[in-house]
C-alpha positions in Angstrom: 60.8 198.7 -51.6 58.0 196.2 -51.8 55.1 196.6 -54.3 52.5 199.1 -53.0 48.9 199.0 -54.1 46.7 202.1 -53.9 47.7 205.7 -53.9 50.6 207.1 -51.9 49.5 209.4 -49.1 51.4 212.6 -49.6 50.7 214.5 -46.4 53.7 216.8 -46.3 52.8 220.5 -46.2 53.6 220.9 -49.9 53.9 219.9 -52.6 50.3 218.7 -52.1 48.1 216.2 -53.8 47.3 217.3 -57.3 43.6 216.6 -58.1 42.7 214.6 -61.1 41.0 217.6 -62.8 44.2 219.6 -62.6 46.3 216.7 -63.9 44.0 216.2 -66.8 44.2 220.0 -67.6 48.0 219.9 -67.5 48.0 216.8 -69.8 47.0 218.8 -73.0 48.9 219.8 -76.1 51.1 222.8 -75.8 49.8 225.8 -77.7 51.5 228.9 -79.3 52.3 231.2 -76.4 52.1 234.1 -78.8 48.7 233.1 -80.2 45.1 234.2 -79.5 44.2 231.0 -77.5 47.0 231.6 -75.1 45.9 235.2 -74.6 42.5 234.0 -73.7 44.0 231.6 -71.2 46.0 234.4 -69.5 43.0 236.7 -69.4 41.1 234.1 -67.4 44.1 233.3 -65.1 45.2 236.8 -64.1 41.8 238.0 -62.8 41.4 234.6 -61.0 44.6 235.2 -59.2 43.5 238.7 -58.2 40.5 237.1 -56.5 42.6 234.5 -54.6 45.0 237.2 -53.4 42.1 239.5 -52.6 43.5 242.4 -54.6 42.5 244.7 -57.5 46.2 245.2 -58.3 48.6 243.4 -60.6 49.6 239.8 -59.9 52.9 238.8 -61.7 53.5 235.1 -62.5 57.0 233.7 -62.8 58.0 230.2 -63.9 59.8 229.4 -60.6 59.4 228.0 -57.1 58.4 230.3 -54.3 62.1 231.1 -53.8 62.1 233.0 -57.1 59.1 235.0 -55.9 61.1 235.9 -52.7 63.9 237.3 -54.9 61.5 239.2 -57.2 59.9 240.9 -54.2 63.2 242.1 -52.9 65.0 243.1 -56.1 62.1 245.0 -57.5 61.5 247.2 -54.5 64.9 247.7 -52.8 68.4 248.9 -53.5 71.7 247.4 -52.2 72.4 248.6 -48.7 68.8 249.3 -47.9 67.8 248.2 -44.4 65.0 245.7 -43.9 63.4 244.3 -40.8 62.9 240.6 -40.7 61.2 238.4 -38.1 62.6 234.9 -37.4 59.6 232.8 -37.1 61.0 229.6 -38.6 63.1 227.9 -41.3 61.6 229.7 -44.2 61.8 233.2 -42.7 65.5 232.4 -42.0 66.0 231.4 -45.7 64.4 234.6 -46.9 66.6 236.6 -44.6 69.7 234.8 -45.9 68.7 235.6 -49.5 68.3 239.3 -48.6 71.7 239.4 -47.1 73.2 237.8 -50.2 71.5 240.4 -52.3 73.4 243.1 -50.4 70.6 244.3 -48.2 71.2 245.2 -44.5 68.9 242.9 -42.5 67.9 243.6 -38.9 66.6 240.2 -37.6 64.2 240.1 -34.7 64.9 236.6 -33.3 62.2 234.1 -32.4 61.7 230.8 -30.7 60.1 229.1 -33.7 56.9 228.6 -31.7 55.4 232.1 -32.1 54.5 234.2 -35.1 55.4 237.9 -35.7 54.6 239.9 -32.7 52.6 243.1 -33.7 53.8 244.9 -30.6 57.4 244.2 -31.5 56.8 245.5 -35.0 55.4 248.8 -33.6 58.2 249.1 -31.2 60.9 248.6 -33.8 59.4 251.0 -36.2 58.6 253.7 -33.6 62.3 253.7 -32.7 63.3 254.2 -36.3 62.6 257.9 -36.4 64.8 258.5 -39.3 62.9 255.9 -41.4 66.1 253.9 -42.2 64.0 250.7 -42.4 62.8 250.4 -46.0 60.8 247.2 -45.8 59.4 244.6 -43.3 59.5 240.9 -44.3 57.1 238.5 -42.6 56.0 234.9 -43.3 52.2 234.6 -43.0 52.2 230.8 -42.4 55.5 229.3 -41.4 55.6 225.9 -43.0 58.3 224.6 -40.7 56.6 225.3 -37.5 52.8 225.3 -38.0 52.5 228.9 -36.8 50.4 231.5 -38.6 51.3 235.1 -38.0 48.5 237.7 -37.5 49.2 239.8 -40.6 46.2 242.0 -40.2 47.4 243.0 -36.7 51.0 243.5 -38.0 49.6 245.9 -40.6 47.8 247.9 -37.9 51.0 248.0 -36.0 52.8 249.5 -39.0 50.1 252.1 -39.3 50.2 252.9 -35.6 53.9 253.6 -35.9 53.2 255.9 -38.9 56.2 254.3 -40.7 56.5 254.4 -44.5 58.3 251.0 -44.8 57.1 248.5 -47.5 55.3 245.4 -46.1 56.4 242.2 -47.9 54.6 238.9 -46.9 55.2 235.3 -47.8 51.9 233.3 -48.3 53.5 230.3 -49.9 51.8 227.8 -47.5 48.7 229.9 -46.7 47.4 231.2 -50.1 44.1 229.6 -51.0 44.1 227.7 -47.6 43.9 230.4 -44.9 42.1 233.7 -45.2 44.4 236.4 -46.6 43.6 239.9 -47.9 46.4 241.7 -49.8 44.5 245.0 -50.3 42.6 245.2 -47.0 45.7 244.4 -45.0 47.7 246.9 -47.0 50.5 244.5 -48.0 52.8 245.8 -50.7 54.2 242.6 -52.1 52.6 239.2 -51.4 54.7 236.2 -52.4 53.0 232.9 -53.4 53.7 229.5 -55.0 51.7 227.0 -57.0 52.4 223.7 -55.1 50.3 224.1 -52.0 46.8 225.6 -51.7 46.6 226.1 -55.4 46.9 222.3 -55.8 49.5 222.4 -58.6 52.9 220.8 -59.1 55.8 223.1 -58.2 56.9 225.6 -60.9 54.8 228.8 -60.7 55.5 231.7 -58.3 53.6 234.9 -57.8 54.0 238.5 -56.7 50.8 240.5 -55.9 51.7 244.2 -56.0 50.4 247.4 -54.4 50.6 250.8 -56.0 53.3 251.7 -53.4 55.3 248.7 -54.5 55.1 249.7 -58.1 56.2 253.2 -57.2 59.2 251.7 -55.3 60.2 249.6 -58.2 60.8 252.7 -60.3 63.6 253.9 -58.1 64.9 250.5 -56.8 68.5 249.9 -57.9 69.0 246.2 -57.3 70.1 244.4 -60.4 67.3 242.4 -62.0 66.6 240.9 -65.4 64.6 237.7 -65.3 62.8 238.9 -62.1 62.0 242.3 -63.4 58.3 243.1 -63.0 58.2 245.8 -65.7 58.3 243.5 -68.8 55.6 241.4 -67.2 53.4 244.4 -66.6 53.9 245.6 -70.1 52.9 242.4 -71.8 50.3 240.8 -69.4 47.4 243.2 -70.3 47.3 241.7 -73.8 47.5 238.2 -72.4 51.1 237.5 -73.0 54.5 237.1 -71.2 57.9 238.6 -72.1 59.4 235.1 -72.4 58.3 231.5 -72.8 55.8 230.8 -69.9 55.1 227.4 -68.3 52.1 226.8 -70.6 50.9 223.5 -69.3 51.2 224.6 -65.7 49.0 227.6 -66.6 46.4 225.1 -68.0 46.5 223.5 -64.5 46.3 226.9 -62.8 43.2 227.8 -64.8 41.5 224.6 -63.6 42.6 225.0 -60.0 41.2 228.6 -60.0 37.9 227.3 -61.4 37.8 224.7 -58.6 38.4 227.3 -55.9 35.7 229.5 -57.4 33.2 226.6 -57.5 33.8 225.8 -53.9 34.0 229.4 -52.9 37.0 230.8 -51.0 35.1 231.2 -47.7 34.2 227.6 -47.9 37.8 226.6 -48.8 39.0 228.5 -45.7 36.3 226.9 -43.5 37.2 223.4 -44.8 40.9 223.9 -43.9 40.0 225.3 -40.5 37.8 222.3 -39.8 40.5 219.7 -40.8 43.1 221.6 -38.8 40.9 221.5 -35.6 40.2 217.8 -36.1 43.9 217.2 -36.4 44.7 219.2 -33.3 42.1 217.2 -31.3 43.8 214.0 -32.4 47.2 215.2 -31.3 45.9 216.3 -27.9 44.2 212.9 -27.5 47.5 211.2 -28.2 49.0 213.3 -25.4 51.5 214.9 -27.7 52.4 218.6 -27.8 51.5 221.0 -30.6 54.4 223.3 -31.6 52.6 226.7 -31.7 52.7 228.2 -28.2 50.0 230.7 -28.9 46.4 229.4 -29.3 45.7 232.2 -31.7 48.5 231.2 -34.1 47.7 227.6 -35.0 48.0 227.0 -38.7 45.0 225.7 -40.7 47.1 224.2 -43.5 49.4 222.0 -41.4 49.9 220.7 -37.9 53.4 220.6 -36.3 53.7 218.0 -33.6 56.6 217.9 -31.1 58.2 214.6 -30.3 58.5 213.3 -26.7 62.0 213.7 -25.3 64.3 210.9 -26.5 62.4 210.1 -29.6 63.4 211.1 -33.1 60.8 212.2 -35.7 62.9 210.7 -38.5 62.4 207.2 -37.3 58.7 207.7 -36.8 58.3 209.0 -40.3 60.4 206.2 -41.7 58.2 203.6 -40.0 55.0 205.3 -41.2 56.3 205.5 -44.8 57.5 201.9 -44.9 54.3 200.4 -43.4 51.6 202.7 -44.7 53.0 204.5 -47.7 52.3 207.8 -46.0 54.7 210.7 -46.2 54.8 213.3 -43.4 56.9 216.5 -43.2 60.2 216.4 -41.3 61.6 218.8 -38.8 63.6 221.6 -40.5 66.5 223.7 -39.3 66.4 224.2 -35.5 63.4 221.8 -35.3 65.2 218.9 -37.1 64.5 215.7 -35.1 62.2 217.5 -32.8 58.9 217.6 -34.6 56.9 216.1 -37.5 54.4 217.9 -39.7 51.0 216.7 -41.0 49.9 218.6 -44.1 46.1 218.9 -44.6 45.8 221.5 -47.3 44.8 221.7 -50.9 42.7 219.0 -52.4 41.7 217.2 -49.2 38.6 215.8 -47.5 37.4 214.1 -44.3 38.2 210.5 -45.3 41.7 211.5 -46.4 42.3 213.1 -43.1 40.9 210.1 -41.1 43.2 207.8 -43.1 46.2 210.1 -42.5 45.6 210.2 -38.8 45.1 206.4 -38.7 48.5 206.0 -40.2 50.1 208.4 -37.7 48.4 206.6 -34.7 49.5 203.2 -35.9 53.0 204.5 -36.6 53.3 205.9 -33.1 52.6 202.5 -31.7 54.9 200.7 -34.1 57.7 203.2 -33.4 57.4 202.9 -29.7 56.5 206.6 -29.2 54.7 207.1 -25.9 51.1 208.3 -26.6 47.5 207.9 -25.6 44.9 206.1 -27.6 41.9 207.6 -29.3 43.3 210.3 -31.5 41.6 209.2 -34.6 38.3 208.8 -32.6 38.6 212.3 -31.3 39.0 213.7 -34.8 36.2 211.6 -36.1 33.8 212.8 -33.4 34.6 216.4 -34.3 34.2 215.8 -38.1 30.9 214.0 -37.6 29.5 216.8 -35.5 30.6 219.3 -38.2 28.9 217.3 -40.9 25.6 217.0 -39.0 
């Protein structure tokens, strides 16, 4: 590879750019994780996480990727053979489903086209038919990273209530937490899954479970084997500011700083910024004459934009050209969408000029790769951003 000056543009939908404040916080001497300074660190972090998840309940932190938080959500609340209802909205929902099956759970999958989110009407229909309450949990992905589709979790929660069904509600927010409005308590979610490497602006390595009282009650009778992923030792030691085993201390330094940054901006302003950048990106895509992947206007993601490729053109070649010429990384198509779409991440530590540069790289790349498109995508985004700043 030739020498590259300037910063690499990491515009995949996660891991995201880590801001300098967070990097400086991580780059500090490690302290005794059994000492008073660490306890003070934890006592700032845990309430900060509650605010981000919009919950008054416990938030458990594991040293792991989001995949670990998936497993923790399942094994703490369910027993082998339990039936769960899962909605296939994309690659990551499919992976969570595959994990559940490996753990010995009986999964009923509601298939999808990877262009729509979870349909609340389908949720109510499936649960209403389950008069014997054999379904013990519903698994849904809030923001499907592979498709750019955001499911309407508040409406799904209302559908569960309408069916008067006692199933647990488990939701993945790995690519929506701290980017898209989410309310664990208000939406009556039982376990919310999160990760550090997206809206929280950290490197990968921390994962989260936000817990409802109903989930805690289920954990007392769940018979799935668990050790590392067991909530109970965490819940016993966290109130004093400690963890049952060695935590990822330096990542927790970074988490404290990222939570401070989110508080300084204000979560409503964070959500509005993400919505603004997402709309600007969609306007660029439409000006190029390309197709957005979400088929429902109400389900566009505010943390990433998934763009479908014209027939006969491969996203891998386009991304390779853009990386080689402009040092800009875009997200690839995953699973069923491999080769069919590319993804522009615009979440985390991100501003107007970063978005304009990203879209410029995409527009130039489309031309260099010979992808049919219209001109003026960047201008359309700029026009929108300027109006919003006025």
